[in-house]
C-alpha positions as a LaTeX table, in Angstrom:
\begin{tabular}{lrrr}
\hline
Residue & $x$ (\AA) & $y$ (\AA) & $z$ (\AA) \\
\hline
Met1 & 100.83 & 114.39 & 113.15 \\
Asn2 & 99.80 & 115.29 & 116.09 \\
Glu3 & 96.58 & 114.69 & 118.55 \\
Asn4 & 94.80 & 117.64 & 118.04 \\
Gln5 & 95.44 & 117.08 & 114.36 \\
Asn6 & 91.66 & 115.17 & 112.29 \\
Val7 & 92.26 & 113.54 & 109.34 \\
Ala8 & 91.00 & 113.48 & 106.19 \\
Val9 & 88.81 & 110.70 & 105.16 \\
Val10 & 87.00 & 109.91 & 101.76 \\
Val11 & 84.96 & 107.24 & 101.10 \\
Lys12 & 83.23 & 106.05 & 97.87 \\
Arg13 & 79.45 & 105.41 & 98.56 \\
Gln14 & 76.82 & 103.63 & 97.38 \\
Asp15 & 72.92 & 103.10 & 97.95 \\
Gly16 & 73.01 & 99.08 & 96.55 \\
Pro17 & 75.14 & 97.58 & 93.61 \\
Asp18 & 72.34 & 99.30 & 91.15 \\
Glu19 & 73.15 & 102.83 & 92.38 \\
Val20 & 75.46 & 105.19 & 91.47 \\
Phe21 & 78.33 & 105.45 & 93.87 \\
Arg22 & 79.35 & 109.44 & 95.32 \\
Trp23 & 82.21 & 110.33 & 97.17 \\
Glu24 & 81.83 & 111.78 & 100.83 \\
Glu25 & 83.94 & 113.84 & 103.03 \\
Phe26 & 85.25 & 113.34 & 106.43 \\
Ser27 & 87.49 & 114.97 & 109.43 \\
Val28 & 88.46 & 112.71 & 112.43 \\
Pro29 & 90.09 & 113.33 & 114.79 \\
Tyr30 & 93.53 & 111.59 & 114.77 \\
Gln31 & 94.86 & 109.40 & 117.82 \\
Pro32 & 98.58 & 107.85 & 117.53 \\
Gly33 & 98.33 & 104.10 & 116.73 \\
Met34 & 95.25 & 104.68 & 113.94 \\
Asn35 & 94.56 & 102.38 & 110.93 \\
Val36 & 92.38 & 102.26 & 108.45 \\
Ile37 & 89.83 & 100.30 & 110.37 \\
Ser38 & 89.96 & 102.63 & 113.48 \\
Leu39 & 89.13 & 105.71 & 110.81 \\
Leu40 & 85.85 & 103.52 & 109.73 \\
Gln41 & 84.81 & 103.00 & 113.19 \\
Ala42 & 85.33 & 106.50 & 114.00 \\
Ile43 & 83.20 & 106.67 & 110.60 \\
Arg44 & 80.86 & 105.13 & 111.93 \\
Leu45 & 79.75 & 105.94 & 115.29 \\
Asn46 & 79.48 & 109.21 & 114.32 \\
Pro47 & 78.39 & 109.21 & 110.81 \\
Val48 & 78.26 & 112.83 & 109.20 \\
Thr49 & 80.67 & 114.72 & 106.83 \\
Arg50 & 83.05 & 116.78 & 106.55 \\
Asp51 & 81.35 & 119.84 & 106.25 \\
Gly52 & 78.38 & 118.93 & 108.62 \\
Lys53 & 75.54 & 116.66 & 106.72 \\
Pro54 & 74.03 & 113.11 & 108.44 \\
Thr55 & 74.82 & 110.57 & 106.12 \\
Ile56 & 74.38 & 106.66 & 106.65 \\
Pro57 & 76.86 & 104.77 & 108.43 \\
Val58 & 79.73 & 102.49 & 106.59 \\
Thr59 & 80.29 & 98.74 & 106.17 \\
Trp60 & 82.73 & 96.42 & 105.92 \\
Asp61 & 83.70 & 93.44 & 106.33 \\
Cys62 & 86.34 & 92.55 & 108.67 \\
Asn63 & 86.96 & 89.68 & 111.35 \\
Cys64 & 90.41 & 89.38 & 112.58 \\
Leu65 & 91.98 & 92.08 & 112.67 \\
Glu66 & 95.63 & 90.40 & 112.45 \\
Glu67 & 96.21 & 90.34 & 109.02 \\
Val68 & 95.44 & 86.99 & 108.26 \\
Cys69 & 92.08 & 86.84 & 106.90 \\
Gly70 & 91.69 & 89.53 & 104.83 \\
Ala71 & 87.85 & 90.49 & 105.13 \\
Cys72 & 88.75 & 93.46 & 105.72 \\
Thr73 & 91.06 & 94.28 & 101.98 \\
Met74 & 90.44 & 97.79 & 99.80 \\
Ile75 & 91.32 & 99.35 & 98.13 \\
Val76 & 94.08 & 102.37 & 100.11 \\
Asn77 & 94.63 & 105.18 & 98.32 \\
Gly78 & 94.06 & 103.29 & 94.88 \\
Arg79 & 96.14 & 100.38 & 96.10 \\
Val80 & 94.15 & 97.20 & 96.97 \\
Cys81 & 95.26 & 96.18 & 101.04 \\
Gln82 & 93.94 & 95.21 & 103.67 \\
Ser83 & 93.08 & 97.52 & 106.84 \\
Cys84 & 93.58 & 96.24 & 109.44 \\
Ala85 & 97.20 & 96.77 & 108.57 \\
Ala86 & 96.91 & 100.17 & 106.45 \\
Leu87 & 98.56 & 102.67 & 109.42 \\
Val88 & 97.40 & 106.16 & 108.18 \\
Asp89 & 100.76 & 107.72 & 110.20 \\
Arg90 & 102.57 & 106.02 & 106.47 \\
Leu91 & 99.71 & 107.38 & 104.06 \\
Pro92 & 99.19 & 110.28 & 102.59 \\
Arg93 & 95.96 & 112.08 & 102.97 \\
Pro94 & 93.66 & 112.78 & 102.00 \\
Ile95 & 93.37 & 109.01 & 102.82 \\
Val96 & 90.87 & 107.67 & 99.98 \\
Leu97 & 89.00 & 104.05 & 100.82 \\
Glu98 & 87.08 & 102.12 & 97.89 \\
Pro99 & 86.02 & 98.79 & 97.71 \\
Met100 & 87.40 & 96.53 & 96.31 \\
Thr101 & 86.02 & 96.03 & 91.97 \\
Lys102 & 86.05 & 92.80 & 91.52 \\
Phe103 & 83.11 & 91.71 & 95.29 \\
\hline
\end{tabular}
């Protein structure tokens, strides 16, 4: 993937624990060496969906960013993994992000 391309990201969103979830799609400029946290940071800085609709910035937990603490663990493309270790170059597109269902 070259630096002029964007990464398609689909995020499962929910306004509260008892609210119905929805999917939002984003397009994030690609940069070499990106991980899922880099994608989330880009979305947080510019919370606009792929179709240009402003939305609430994404939130997630993270701490060490070094694959140690596990705070950033989420479901990435249907598999539970640490988002700091999930490299964009190794993931099929679109990248689908969901919170873990047990927490």
